[in-house]
mmJSON file of the N, C-alpha and C atoms, coordinates in Angstrom:
{"data_MODEL":{"atom_site":{
"group_PDB":["ATOM","ATOM","ATOM","ATOM","ATOM","ATOM","ATOM","ATOM","ATOM","ATOM","ATOM","ATOM","ATOM","ATOM","ATOM","ATOM","ATOM","ATOM","ATOM","ATOM","ATOM","ATOM","ATOM","ATOM","ATOM","ATOM","ATOM","ATOM","ATOM","ATOM","ATOM","ATOM","ATOM","ATOM","ATOM","ATOM","ATOM","ATOM","ATOM","ATOM","ATOM","ATOM","ATOM","ATOM","ATOM","ATOM","ATOM","ATOM","ATOM","ATOM","ATOM","ATOM","ATOM","ATOM","ATOM","ATOM","ATOM","ATOM","ATOM","ATOM","ATOM","ATOM","ATOM","ATOM","ATOM","ATOM","ATOM","ATOM","ATOM","ATOM","ATOM","ATOM","ATOM","ATOM","ATOM","ATOM","ATOM","ATOM","ATOM","ATOM","ATOM","ATOM","ATOM","ATOM","ATOM","ATOM","ATOM","ATOM","ATOM","ATOM","ATOM","ATOM","ATOM","ATOM","ATOM","ATOM","ATOM","ATOM","ATOM","ATOM","ATOM","ATOM","ATOM","ATOM","ATOM","ATOM","ATOM","ATOM","ATOM","ATOM","ATOM","ATOM","ATOM","ATOM","ATOM","ATOM","ATOM","ATOM","ATOM","ATOM","ATOM","ATOM","ATOM","ATOM","ATOM","ATOM","ATOM","ATOM","ATOM","ATOM","ATOM","ATOM","ATOM","ATOM","ATOM","ATOM","ATOM","ATOM","ATOM","ATOM","ATOM","ATOM","ATOM","ATOM","ATOM","ATOM","ATOM","ATOM","ATOM","ATOM","ATOM","ATOM","ATOM","ATOM","ATOM","ATOM","ATOM","ATOM","ATOM","ATOM","ATOM","ATOM","ATOM","ATOM","ATOM","ATOM","ATOM","ATOM"],
"id":[1,2,3,4,5,6,7,8,9,10,11,12,13,14,15,16,17,18,19,20,21,22,23,24,25,26,27,28,29,30,31,32,33,34,35,36,37,38,39,40,41,42,43,44,45,46,47,48,49,50,51,52,53,54,55,56,57,58,59,60,61,62,63,64,65,66,67,68,69,70,71,72,73,74,75,76,77,78,79,80,81,82,83,84,85,86,87,88,89,90,91,92,93,94,95,96,97,98,99,100,101,102,103,104,105,106,107,108,109,110,111,112,113,114,115,116,117,118,119,120,121,122,123,124,125,126,127,128,129,130,131,132,133,134,135,136,137,138,139,140,141,142,143,144,145,146,147,148,149,150,151,152,153,154,155,156,157,158,159,160,161,162,163,164,165,166,167,168],
"type_symbol":["N","C","C","N","C","C","N","C","C","N","C","C","N","C","C","N","C","C","N","C","C","N","C","C","N","C","C","N","C","C","N","C","C","N","C","C","N","C","C","N","C","C","N","C","C","N","C","C","N","C","C","N","C","C","N","C","C","N","C","C","N","C","C","N","C","C","N","C","C","N","C","C","N","C","C","N","C","C","N","C","C","N","C","C","N","C","C","N","C","C","N","C","C","N","C","C","N","C","C","N","C","C","N","C","C","N","C","C","N","C","C","N","C","C","N","C","C","N","C","C","N","C","C","N","C","C","N","C","C","N","C","C","N","C","C","N","C","C","N","C","C","N","C","C","N","C","C","N","C","C","N","C","C","N","C","C","N","C","C","N","C","C","N","C","C","N","C","C"],
"label_atom_id":["N","CA","C","N","CA","C","N","CA","C","N","CA","C","N","CA","C","N","CA","C","N","CA","C","N","CA","C","N","CA","C","N","CA","C","N","CA","C","N","CA","C","N","CA","C","N","CA","C","N","CA","C","N","CA","C","N","CA","C","N","CA","C","N","CA","C","N","CA","C","N","CA","C","N","CA","C","N","CA","C","N","CA","C","N","CA","C","N","CA","C","N","CA","C","N","CA","C","N","CA","C","N","CA","C","N","CA","C","N","CA","C","N","CA","C","N","CA","C","N","CA","C","N","CA","C","N","CA","C","N","CA","C","N","CA","C","N","CA","C","N","CA","C","N","CA","C","N","CA","C","N","CA","C","N","CA","C","N","CA","C","N","CA","C","N","CA","C","N","CA","C","N","CA","C","N","CA","C","N","CA","C","N","CA","C","N","CA","C","N","CA","C","N","CA","C"],
"label_alt_id":[null,null,null,null,null,null,null,null,null,null,null,null,null,null,null,null,null,null,null,null,null,null,null,null,null,null,null,null,null,null,null,null,null,null,null,null,null,null,null,null,null,null,null,null,null,null,null,null,null,null,null,null,null,null,null,null,null,null,null,null,null,null,null,null,null,null,null,null,null,null,null,null,null,null,null,null,null,null,null,null,null,null,null,null,null,null,null,null,null,null,null,null,null,null,null,null,null,null,null,null,null,null,null,null,null,null,null,null,null,null,null,null,null,null,null,null,null,null,null,null,null,null,null,null,null,null,null,null,null,null,null,null,null,null,null,null,null,null,null,null,null,null,null,null,null,null,null,null,null,null,null,null,null,null,null,null,null,null,null,null,null,null,null,null,null,null,null,null],
"label_comp_id":["UNK","UNK","UNK","UNK","UNK","UNK","UNK","UNK","UNK","UNK","UNK","UNK","UNK","UNK","UNK","UNK","UNK","UNK","UNK","UNK","UNK","UNK","UNK","UNK","UNK","UNK","UNK","UNK","UNK","UNK","UNK","UNK","UNK","UNK","UNK","UNK","UNK","UNK","UNK","UNK","UNK","UNK","UNK","UNK","UNK","UNK","UNK","UNK","UNK","UNK","UNK","UNK","UNK","UNK","UNK","UNK","UNK","UNK","UNK","UNK","UNK","UNK","UNK","UNK","UNK","UNK","UNK","UNK","UNK","UNK","UNK","UNK","UNK","UNK","UNK","UNK","UNK","UNK","UNK","UNK","UNK","UNK","UNK","UNK","UNK","UNK","UNK","UNK","UNK","UNK","UNK","UNK","UNK","UNK","UNK","UNK","UNK","UNK","UNK","UNK","UNK","UNK","UNK","UNK","UNK","UNK","UNK","UNK","UNK","UNK","UNK","UNK","UNK","UNK","UNK","UNK","UNK","UNK","UNK","UNK","UNK","UNK","UNK","UNK","UNK","UNK","UNK","UNK","UNK","UNK","UNK","UNK","UNK","UNK","UNK","UNK","UNK","UNK","UNK","UNK","UNK","UNK","UNK","UNK","UNK","UNK","UNK","UNK","UNK","UNK","UNK","UNK","UNK","UNK","UNK","UNK","UNK","UNK","UNK","UNK","UNK","UNK","UNK","UNK","UNK","UNK","UNK","UNK"],
"label_asym_id":["A","A","A","A","A","A","A","A","A","A","A","A","A","A","A","A","A","A","A","A","A","A","A","A","A","A","A","A","A","A","A","A","A","A","A","A","A","A","A","A","A","A","A","A","A","A","A","A","A","A","A","A","A","A","A","A","A","A","A","A","A","A","A","A","A","A","A","A","A","A","A","A","A","A","A","A","A","A","A","A","A","A","A","A","A","A","A","A","A","A","A","A","A","A","A","A","A","A","A","A","A","A","A","A","A","A","A","A","A","A","A","A","A","A","A","A","A","A","A","A","A","A","A","A","A","A","A","A","A","A","A","A","A","A","A","A","A","A","A","A","A","A","A","A","A","A","A","A","A","A","A","A","A","A","A","A","A","A","A","A","A","A","A","A","A","A","A","A"],
"label_entity_id":["1","1","1","1","1","1","1","1","1","1","1","1","1","1","1","1","1","1","1","1","1","1","1","1","1","1","1","1","1","1","1","1","1","1","1","1","1","1","1","1","1","1","1","1","1","1","1","1","1","1","1","1","1","1","1","1","1","1","1","1","1","1","1","1","1","1","1","1","1","1","1","1","1","1","1","1","1","1","1","1","1","1","1","1","1","1","1","1","1","1","1","1","1","1","1","1","1","1","1","1","1","1","1","1","1","1","1","1","1","1","1","1","1","1","1","1","1","1","1","1","1","1","1","1","1","1","1","1","1","1","1","1","1","1","1","1","1","1","1","1","1","1","1","1","1","1","1","1","1","1","1","1","1","1","1","1","1","1","1","1","1","1","1","1","1","1","1","1"],
"label_seq_id":[1,1,1,2,2,2,3,3,3,4,4,4,5,5,5,6,6,6,7,7,7,8,8,8,9,9,9,10,10,10,11,11,11,12,12,12,13,13,13,14,14,14,15,15,15,16,16,16,17,17,17,18,18,18,19,19,19,20,20,20,21,21,21,22,22,22,23,23,23,24,24,24,25,25,25,26,26,26,27,27,27,28,28,28,29,29,29,30,30,30,31,31,31,32,32,32,33,33,33,34,34,34,35,35,35,36,36,36,37,37,37,38,38,38,39,39,39,40,40,40,41,41,41,42,42,42,43,43,43,44,44,44,45,45,45,46,46,46,47,47,47,48,48,48,49,49,49,50,50,50,51,51,51,52,52,52,53,53,53,54,54,54,55,55,55,56,56,56],
"pdbx_PDB_ins_code":[null,null,null,null,null,null,null,null,null,null,null,null,null,null,null,null,null,null,null,null,null,null,null,null,null,null,null,null,null,null,null,null,null,null,null,null,null,null,null,null,null,null,null,null,null,null,null,null,null,null,null,null,null,null,null,null,null,null,null,null,null,null,null,null,null,null,null,null,null,null,null,null,null,null,null,null,null,null,null,null,null,null,null,null,null,null,null,null,null,null,null,null,null,null,null,null,null,null,null,null,null,null,null,null,null,null,null,null,null,null,null,null,null,null,null,null,null,null,null,null,null,null,null,null,null,null,null,null,null,null,null,null,null,null,null,null,null,null,null,null,null,null,null,null,null,null,null,null,null,null,null,null,null,null,null,null,null,null,null,null,null,null,null,null,null,null,null,null],
"Cartn_x":[25.675,25.088,24.333,24.9,24.211,22.957,22.933,21.737,20.553,20.827,19.747,19.21,20.115,19.717,18.88,19.328,18.585,17.218,17.175,15.898,14.924,15.395,14.54,14.029,14.909,14.499,13.445,13.639,12.665,11.319,11.357,10.11,9.379,10.127,9.521,8.91,9.643,9.151,7.874,7.86,6.67,5.471,5.71,4.628,4.046,4.921,4.446,3.685,4.187,3.501,2.155,2.082,0.81,-0.225,0.192,-0.724,-1.17,-0.241,-0.581,-1.566,-1.359,-2.271,-3.647,-3.678,-4.955,-5.758,-5.086,-5.79,-6.376,-5.656,-6.111,-7.175,-7.278,-8.227,-9.656,-10.56,-11.947,-12.584,-13.459,-14.136,-15.211,-15.508,-16.534,-17.925,-18.914,-20.299,-20.968,-20.174,-20.725,-21.293,-22.514,-23.086,-22.336,-22.39,-21.71,-22.351,-21.523,-22.027,-22.775,-23.949,-24.748,-24.907,-24.515,-24.556,-25.996,-26.134,-27.452,-28.214,-27.525,-28.17,-28.682,-27.884,-28.313,-29.496,-29.487,-30.614,-31.897,-31.791,-32.964,-33.468,-32.53,-32.92,-33.659,-33.116,-33.757,-35.145,-35.262,-36.561,-37.541,-37.083,-37.95,-38.396,-37.501,-37.866,-38.868,-38.717,-39.594,-40.96,-41.002,-42.258,-43.309,-43.023,-44.055,-44.604,-43.778,-44.235,-45.309,-45.081,-46.049,-47.333,-47.21,-48.389,-49.229,-48.578,-49.303,-50.073,-49.49,-50.149,-51.356,-51.319,-52.454,-53.612,-53.301,-54.341,-55.113,-54.453,-55.08,-56.16],
"Cartn_y":[9.915,9.957,8.657,7.556,6.3,6.146,6.751,6.65,7.353,8.502,9.213,8.384,7.735,6.917,5.725,5.109,3.972,4.411,5.575,6.082,6.314,6.89,7.138,5.826,4.831,3.536,2.893,2.996,2.437,3.141,4.459,5.208,4.78,4.603,4.172,2.784,1.899,0.537,0.537,1.32,1.395,1.933,2.969,3.574,2.572,1.83,0.841,-0.279,-0.715,-1.804,-1.334,-0.083,0.458,0.481,0.924,0.973,-0.425,-1.383,-2.758,-3.336,-3.078,-3.576,-2.923,-1.659,-0.959,-1.576,-2.007,-2.634,-3.978,-4.701,-6.015,-5.948,-4.801,-4.664,-4.781,-5.299,-5.425,-4.061,-4.007,-2.749,-2.464,-1.211,-0.828,-1.039,-1.034,-1.233,0.058,1.12,2.416,2.351,2.844,2.801,3.744,3.407,4.212,5.594,6.63,8.006,8.249,8.859,9.255,10.764,11.436,12.898,13.399,14.651,15.251,15.25,15.551,15.575,14.181,13.155,11.793,11.382,11.808,11.489,12.139,13.385,14.065,13.363,12.903,12.174,10.893,10.154,8.91,9.168,10.234,10.582,10.975,11.714,12.135,10.936,9.962,8.766,7.92,7.866,7.039,7.697,9.024,9.738,9.499,9.607,9.373,7.948,6.979,5.596,5.453,6.074,5.957,6.716,7.852,8.622,7.831,7.178,6.404,5.245,4.598,3.438,3.863,5.046,5.494,5.975,6.526,7.019,5.868,4.778,3.647,2.972],
"Cartn_z":[-7.721,-9.05,-9.349,-8.956,-9.24,-8.389,-7.215,-6.374,-7.046,-7.649,-8.34,-9.496,-10.222,-11.357,-10.874,-9.794,-9.238,-8.731,-8.114,-7.601,-8.743,-9.828,-10.982,-11.57,-11.659,-12.184,-11.286,-9.985,-9.043,-9.18,-9.336,-9.504,-10.779,-11.866,-13.118,-12.961,-12.302,-12.104,-11.27,-10.19,-9.338,-10.113,-10.92,-11.697,-12.687,-13.383,-14.351,-13.661,-12.507,-11.807,-11.261,-10.806,-10.326,-11.446,-12.635,-13.773,-14.179,-14.148,-14.505,-13.498,-12.226,-11.198,-11.318,-11.695,-11.852,-12.991,-14.052,-15.168,-14.755,-13.888,-13.469,-12.383,-11.725,-10.619,-11.14,-10.324,-10.775,-10.991,-11.957,-12.276,-11.233,-11.039,-10.062,-10.652,-9.799,-10.246,-10.661,-10.765,-11.134,-12.552,-12.768,-14.111,-15.058,-16.337,-17.344,-17.426,-17.576,-17.624,-18.924,-18.805,-19.975,-19.912,-20.992,-20.999,-20.923,-20.523,-20.361,-21.687,-22.782,-24.098,-24.465,-24.172,-24.481,-23.615,-22.349,-21.47,-21.983,-22.476,-23.025,-24.284,-25.124,-26.334,-25.973,-24.994,-24.584,-24.005,-23.229,-22.643,-23.739,-24.755,-25.849,-26.679,-26.854,-27.613,-26.835,-25.535,-24.708,-24.519,-24.497,-24.238,-25.327,-26.612,-27.631,-27.586,-27.242,-27.181,-26.102,-24.952,-23.863,-24.218,-24.907,-25.299,-26.292,-27.264,-28.266,-27.646,-26.656,-26.056,-25.228,-24.612,-23.807,-24.683,-25.864,-26.757,-27.427,-27.687,-28.395,-27.603],
"occupancy":[1.0,1.0,1.0,1.0,1.0,1.0,1.0,1.0,1.0,1.0,1.0,1.0,1.0,1.0,1.0,1.0,1.0,1.0,1.0,1.0,1.0,1.0,1.0,1.0,1.0,1.0,1.0,1.0,1.0,1.0,1.0,1.0,1.0,1.0,1.0,1.0,1.0,1.0,1.0,1.0,1.0,1.0,1.0,1.0,1.0,1.0,1.0,1.0,1.0,1.0,1.0,1.0,1.0,1.0,1.0,1.0,1.0,1.0,1.0,1.0,1.0,1.0,1.0,1.0,1.0,1.0,1.0,1.0,1.0,1.0,1.0,1.0,1.0,1.0,1.0,1.0,1.0,1.0,1.0,1.0,1.0,1.0,1.0,1.0,1.0,1.0,1.0,1.0,1.0,1.0,1.0,1.0,1.0,1.0,1.0,1.0,1.0,1.0,1.0,1.0,1.0,1.0,1.0,1.0,1.0,1.0,1.0,1.0,1.0,1.0,1.0,1.0,1.0,1.0,1.0,1.0,1.0,1.0,1.0,1.0,1.0,1.0,1.0,1.0,1.0,1.0,1.0,1.0,1.0,1.0,1.0,1.0,1.0,1.0,1.0,1.0,1.0,1.0,1.0,1.0,1.0,1.0,1.0,1.0,1.0,1.0,1.0,1.0,1.0,1.0,1.0,1.0,1.0,1.0,1.0,1.0,1.0,1.0,1.0,1.0,1.0,1.0,1.0,1.0,1.0,1.0,1.0,1.0],
"B_iso_or_equiv":[0.0,0.0,0.0,0.0,0.0,0.0,0.0,0.0,0.0,0.0,0.0,0.0,0.0,0.0,0.0,0.0,0.0,0.0,0.0,0.0,0.0,0.0,0.0,0.0,0.0,0.0,0.0,0.0,0.0,0.0,0.0,0.0,0.0,0.0,0.0,0.0,0.0,0.0,0.0,0.0,0.0,0.0,0.0,0.0,0.0,0.0,0.0,0.0,0.0,0.0,0.0,0.0,0.0,0.0,0.0,0.0,0.0,0.0,0.0,0.0,0.0,0.0,0.0,0.0,0.0,0.0,0.0,0.0,0.0,0.0,0.0,0.0,0.0,0.0,0.0,0.0,0.0,0.0,0.0,0.0,0.0,0.0,0.0,0.0,0.0,0.0,0.0,0.0,0.0,0.0,0.0,0.0,0.0,0.0,0.0,0.0,0.0,0.0,0.0,0.0,0.0,0.0,0.0,0.0,0.0,0.0,0.0,0.0,0.0,0.0,0.0,0.0,0.0,0.0,0.0,0.0,0.0,0.0,0.0,0.0,0.0,0.0,0.0,0.0,0.0,0.0,0.0,0.0,0.0,0.0,0.0,0.0,0.0,0.0,0.0,0.0,0.0,0.0,0.0,0.0,0.0,0.0,0.0,0.0,0.0,0.0,0.0,0.0,0.0,0.0,0.0,0.0,0.0,0.0,0.0,0.0,0.0,0.0,0.0,0.0,0.0,0.0,0.0,0.0,0.0,0.0,0.0,0.0],
"pdbx_formal_charge":[null,null,null,null,null,null,null,null,null,null,null,null,null,null,null,null,null,null,null,null,null,null,null,null,null,null,null,null,null,null,null,null,null,null,null,null,null,null,null,null,null,null,null,null,null,null,null,null,null,null,null,null,null,null,null,null,null,null,null,null,null,null,null,null,null,null,null,null,null,null,null,null,null,null,null,null,null,null,null,null,null,null,null,null,null,null,null,null,null,null,null,null,null,null,null,null,null,null,null,null,null,null,null,null,null,null,null,null,null,null,null,null,null,null,null,null,null,null,null,null,null,null,null,null,null,null,null,null,null,null,null,null,null,null,null,null,null,null,null,null,null,null,null,null,null,null,null,null,null,null,null,null,null,null,null,null,null,null,null,null,null,null,null,null,null,null,null,null],
"auth_seq_id":[1,1,1,2,2,2,3,3,3,4,4,4,5,5,5,6,6,6,7,7,7,8,8,8,9,9,9,10,10,10,11,11,11,12,12,12,13,13,13,14,14,14,15,15,15,16,16,16,17,17,17,18,18,18,19,19,19,20,20,20,21,21,21,22,22,22,23,23,23,24,24,24,25,25,25,26,26,26,27,27,27,28,28,28,29,29,29,30,30,30,31,31,31,32,32,32,33,33,33,34,34,34,35,35,35,36,36,36,37,37,37,38,38,38,39,39,39,40,40,40,41,41,41,42,42,42,43,43,43,44,44,44,45,45,45,46,46,46,47,47,47,48,48,48,49,49,49,50,50,50,51,51,51,52,52,52,53,53,53,54,54,54,55,55,55,56,56,56],
"auth_comp_id":["UNK","UNK","UNK","UNK","UNK","UNK","UNK","UNK","UNK","UNK","UNK","UNK","UNK","UNK","UNK","UNK","UNK","UNK","UNK","UNK","UNK","UNK","UNK","UNK","UNK","UNK","UNK","UNK","UNK","UNK","UNK","UNK","UNK","UNK","UNK","UNK","UNK","UNK","UNK","UNK","UNK","UNK","UNK","UNK","UNK","UNK","UNK","UNK","UNK","UNK","UNK","UNK","UNK","UNK","UNK","UNK","UNK","UNK","UNK","UNK","UNK","UNK","UNK","UNK","UNK","UNK","UNK","UNK","UNK","UNK","UNK","UNK","UNK","UNK","UNK","UNK","UNK","UNK","UNK","UNK","UNK","UNK","UNK","UNK","UNK","UNK","UNK","UNK","UNK","UNK","UNK","UNK","UNK","UNK","UNK","UNK","UNK","UNK","UNK","UNK","UNK","UNK","UNK","UNK","UNK","UNK","UNK","UNK","UNK","UNK","UNK","UNK","UNK","UNK","UNK","UNK","UNK","UNK","UNK","UNK","UNK","UNK","UNK","UNK","UNK","UNK","UNK","UNK","UNK","UNK","UNK","UNK","UNK","UNK","UNK","UNK","UNK","UNK","UNK","UNK","UNK","UNK","UNK","UNK","UNK","UNK","UNK","UNK","UNK","UNK","UNK","UNK","UNK","UNK","UNK","UNK","UNK","UNK","UNK","UNK","UNK","UNK","UNK","UNK","UNK","UNK","UNK","UNK"],
"auth_asym_id":["A","A","A","A","A","A","A","A","A","A","A","A","A","A","A","A","A","A","A","A","A","A","A","A","A","A","A","A","A","A","A","A","A","A","A","A","A","A","A","A","A","A","A","A","A","A","A","A","A","A","A","A","A","A","A","A","A","A","A","A","A","A","A","A","A","A","A","A","A","A","A","A","A","A","A","A","A","A","A","A","A","A","A","A","A","A","A","A","A","A","A","A","A","A","A","A","A","A","A","A","A","A","A","A","A","A","A","A","A","A","A","A","A","A","A","A","A","A","A","A","A","A","A","A","A","A","A","A","A","A","A","A","A","A","A","A","A","A","A","A","A","A","A","A","A","A","A","A","A","A","A","A","A","A","A","A","A","A","A","A","A","A","A","A","A","A","A","A"],
"auth_atom_id":["N","CA","C","N","CA","C","N","CA","C","N","CA","C","N","CA","C","N","CA","C","N","CA","C","N","CA","C","N","CA","C","N","CA","C","N","CA","C","N","CA","C","N","CA","C","N","CA","C","N","CA","C","N","CA","C","N","CA","C","N","CA","C","N","CA","C","N","CA","C","N","CA","C","N","CA","C","N","CA","C","N","CA","C","N","CA","C","N","CA","C","N","CA","C","N","CA","C","N","CA","C","N","CA","C","N","CA","C","N","CA","C","N","CA","C","N","CA","C","N","CA","C","N","CA","C","N","CA","C","N","CA","C","N","CA","C","N","CA","C","N","CA","C","N","CA","C","N","CA","C","N","CA","C","N","CA","C","N","CA","C","N","CA","C","N","CA","C","N","CA","C","N","CA","C","N","CA","C","N","CA","C","N","CA","C","N","CA","C","N","CA","C","N","CA","C"],
"pdbx_PDB_model_num":[1,1,1,1,1,1,1,1,1,1,1,1,1,1,1,1,1,1,1,1,1,1,1,1,1,1,1,1,1,1,1,1,1,1,1,1,1,1,1,1,1,1,1,1,1,1,1,1,1,1,1,1,1,1,1,1,1,1,1,1,1,1,1,1,1,1,1,1,1,1,1,1,1,1,1,1,1,1,1,1,1,1,1,1,1,1,1,1,1,1,1,1,1,1,1,1,1,1,1,1,1,1,1,1,1,1,1,1,1,1,1,1,1,1,1,1,1,1,1,1,1,1,1,1,1,1,1,1,1,1,1,1,1,1,1,1,1,1,1,1,1,1,1,1,1,1,1,1,1,1,1,1,1,1,1,1,1,1,1,1,1,1,1,1,1,1,1,1]
}}}
């Protein structure tokens, strides 16, 4: 009975330490995700600016 209790405690400790180490780990260089709707909005905002500059 005590072995099961010790095993559970060890598992909890390992899980907490893994999460703590993951927080301390350096972040990846992956760019932040931008949703498709936001990308379309950004493209729509950028498009009129380029059209205005070519017409002038």
